[in-house]
C-alpha positions in Angstrom: 15.5 2.1 -9.3 13.5 5.3 -9.0 11.1 5.3 -6.2 7.8 7.5 -5.6 7.1 9.0 -2.6 3.8 10.6 -1.6 4.1 14.2 -0.3 4.1 13.4 3.1 6.8 11.1 3.0 8.6 13.6 1.0 8.4 16.2 3.9 9.0 13.5 6.5 12.6 12.6 4.8 12.5 16.6 4.2 12.6 17.4 7.7 14.8 14.6 9.2 17.6 16.2 6.5 16.8 19.6 8.2 17.2 18.5 11.9 20.9 17.2 11.0 20.3 13.7 11.7 20.8 12.5 8.3 22.8 14.5 5.2 20.5 12.8 2.2 17.0 11.5 1.7 18.9 8.0 0.8 20.1 7.8 4.4 16.9 8.2 5.7 15.4 5.9 3.9 18.3 3.2 4.1 18.4 3.3 7.9 14.1 3.3 7.7 14.7 0.2 5.6 17.0 -1.3 8.4 14.6 -1.0 10.8 11.9 -2.4 8.7 14.1 -5.5 8.3 14.6 -5.9 12.1 10.8 -5.5 12.7 10.3 -7.9 9.9 12.9 -10.4 11.4 11.1 -10.0 14.9 7.8 -10.5 14.0 8.6 -14.2 12.1 6.0 -16.4 12.5 7.3 -18.9 15.5 6.1 -22.8 14.2 4.4 -24.0 17.7 5.0 -27.7 17.9 2.3 -30.3 19.7 3.5 -32.0 22.7 3.6 -35.0 21.0 6.5 -33.5 18.8 7.9 -32.3 21.8 8.0 -35.8 23.3 5.1 -35.9 25.3 3.2 -39.2 25.3 -0.3 -38.9 23.5 -2.9 -37.3 25.8 -0.7 -37.0 28.7 -1.8 -33.1 29.7 -5.6 -34.2 28.7 -5.0 -37.2 31.8 -3.1 -35.5 34.0 -4.5 -31.9 34.0 -6.8 -31.4 37.4 -5.4 -34.7 39.0 -4.9 -33.3 42.3 -8.5 -31.5 42.6 -9.8 -33.7 45.4 -6.2 -33.7 47.1 -6.0 -30.2 49.5 -2.3 -28.8 49.6 -1.0 -28.1 52.3 1.6 -25.4 53.4 3.1 -26.4 56.6 4.5 -23.4 58.8 8.4 -23.2 57.8 9.6 -21.5 61.3 11.6 -18.4 61.8 14.0 -16.7 59.4 17.4 -15.5 60.6 17.5 -12.2 60.6 20.4 -10.8 58.4 22.3 -7.4 58.4 20.9 -4.9 55.5 22.4 -4.6 52.0 23.9 -1.3 51.5 
């Protein structure tokens, strides 16, 4: 397979070889393709399931959202905590 690269990419490849990190243009391209393949795998779209598909009854969240709006939430005193030795 023959691939034609623009001058900027050719210069980048040459710079990578001159840095000593790579011995040939093929090594630079193979490494770049590995990174591209890994990135493409990570960015694969995730199919989002609806609540019904996850087993929730239809309308469950619409019916229960805000059900506590009239009930004040109370946080009762928890008392004193025991003092422990500090970690070293």
